[in-house]
C-alpha positions as CSV (number, residue, x, y, z in Angstrom):
1,M,39.8,46.5,122.3
2,G,41.2,50.0,122.4
3,Q,41.2,49.9,126.1
4,V,43.2,46.7,126.2
5,F,45.6,48.2,123.8
6,L,46.0,51.3,126.1
7,Q,46.6,49.1,129.1
8,V,49.2,47.1,127.3
9,E,50.9,50.3,126.2
10,L,50.9,51.6,129.8
11,K,52.2,48.3,131.2
12,S,54.9,48.3,128.5
13,Q,56.0,51.9,129.5
14,E,55.9,50.9,133.2
15,A,58.1,47.8,132.5
16,Q,60.5,49.9,130.5
17,S,60.7,52.5,133.3
18,L,61.4,49.7,135.8
19,Q,64.1,48.3,133.6
20,Q,65.8,51.8,133.5
21,Q,65.6,52.3,137.2
22,P,68.4,49.8,138.1
23,D,70.6,51.5,135.5
24,H,69.7,54.8,137.1
25,H,70.5,53.6,140.6
26,L,73.6,51.9,139.4
27,G,74.8,55.2,138.0
28,H,74.2,57.0,141.3
29,L,75.9,54.2,143.2
30,Q,78.9,54.4,140.9
31,Q,79.0,58.1,141.4
32,Y,78.9,57.7,145.2
33,V,81.7,55.1,145.0
34,A,83.9,57.5,142.9
35,T,83.2,60.4,145.3
36,Y,84.0,58.1,148.3
37,Q,87.3,57.0,146.7
38,Q,88.3,60.6,146.1
39,Q,87.5,61.5,149.7
40,V,89.6,58.6,150.9
41,A,92.5,59.6,148.7
42,S,92.2,63.2,150.0
43,Y,92.0,62.1,153.6
44,Q,95.2,59.9,153.1
45,Q,97.0,62.9,151.5
46,L,95.9,65.2,154.3
47,T,97.1,62.6,156.9
48,F,100.5,62.3,155.1
49,E,100.8,66.1,155.1
50,K,99.8,66.4,158.7
51,E,102.5,63.8,159.7
52,A,105.1,65.6,157.6
53,L,104.2,68.9,159.3
54,H,104.3,67.2,162.7
55,R,107.8,65.9,162.0
56,Q,108.9,69.3,160.8
57,L,107.5,70.9,163.9
58,L,109.4,68.4,166.1
59,Q,112.6,69.1,164.2
60,Q,112.2,72.8,164.5
61,T,111.5,72.5,168.2
62,Q,114.6,70.5,168.7
63,L,116.6,73.1,166.8
64,M,115.2,75.9,168.9
65,N,116.0,74.0,172.1
66,Q,119.6,73.6,170.9
67,L,119.8,77.3,170.0
68,H,118.6,78.2,173.5
69,Q,121.1,75.9,175.1
70,Q,123.9,77.3,173.0
71,E,122.8,80.8,173.8
72,A,122.7,80.0,177.5
73,W,126.2,78.4,177.3
74,G,127.5,81.4,175.4
75,K,126.3,83.7,178.1
76,V,128.0,81.6,180.8
77,V,131.2,81.6,178.8
78,A,131.0,85.3,178.2
79,N,130.4,86.0,181.9
80,L,133.4,83.8,182.9
81,A,135.6,85.6,180.3
82,H,134.3,89.0,181.6
83,K,135.1,88.1,185.2
84,K,138.6,86.8,184.2
85,L,139.2,90.0,182.3
86,Q,138.2,92.1,185.3
87,E,140.5,90.0,187.6
88,T,143.4,90.5,185.2
89,Q,142.7,94.2,184.9
90,G,142.5,94.4,188.7
91,R,145.9,92.6,189.0
92,E,147.4,94.9,186.4
93,L,146.1,97.9,188.2
94,L,147.5,96.7,191.6
95,S,150.8,95.9,189.9
96,Q,151.0,99.4,188.5
97,Q,150.1,100.9,191.9
98,N,152.7,98.8,193.6
99,Q,155.6,99.8,191.3
100,P,156.1,103.2,192.8
101,L,155.8,101.7,196.3
102,Q,158.4,99.1,195.5
103,A,160.7,101.7,194.0
104,Q,160.3,103.8,197.2
105,L,160.9,100.7,199.3
106,S,164.1,99.8,197.5
107,L,165.4,103.4,197.9
108,T,164.6,103.5,201.6
109,A,166.1,100.1,202.4
110,L,169.2,100.4,204.6
111,P,172.5,99.4,203.1
112,G,173.3,95.8,203.9
113,E,169.6,94.9,204.3
114,G,169.1,94.4,200.7
115,M,165.7,93.7,199.3
116,G,164.7,91.1,201.9
117,T,165.6,88.2,199.7
118,C,167.3,86.4,202.6
119,S,165.5,84.6,205.3
120,E,166.0,85.6,209.0
121,E,167.9,82.3,209.5
122,E,170.4,83.2,206.8
123,E,170.9,86.7,208.2
124,R,171.6,85.3,211.8
125,A,173.7,82.4,210.7
126,P,177.4,82.7,211.7
127,G,179.6,83.1,208.7
128,G,176.7,84.5,206.8
129,R,177.5,86.6,203.8
130,G,176.1,89.7,205.4
131,D,174.8,91.1,202.1
132,C,171.2,89.9,202.7
């Protein structure tokens, strides 16, 4: 009889252990589900951040392209302004160099010839003023 009692006790413990196993497995399964949900949320957050960084990168790239275009256009405008300034300075220099020559020319002009403001036709015309 003692041996039967011992077998009943062992079977009782085994049954109790088997009853606790589903609870144990359920706990592990719930823990895995919670971990999976956290990983999904983290992945979604990382995806959102990646997309935001990508948009920011595109925006900064567009701004850099605009800056490069503005810089290139500024160089073109500066070069044109520099050439125009050089041309103006060249004309001013020629004008200054011509002033003494014009003064000499006006001093050496023969009386009655004037400064050459009349055309040849006016000078030859009969009844011309003669002061050309």
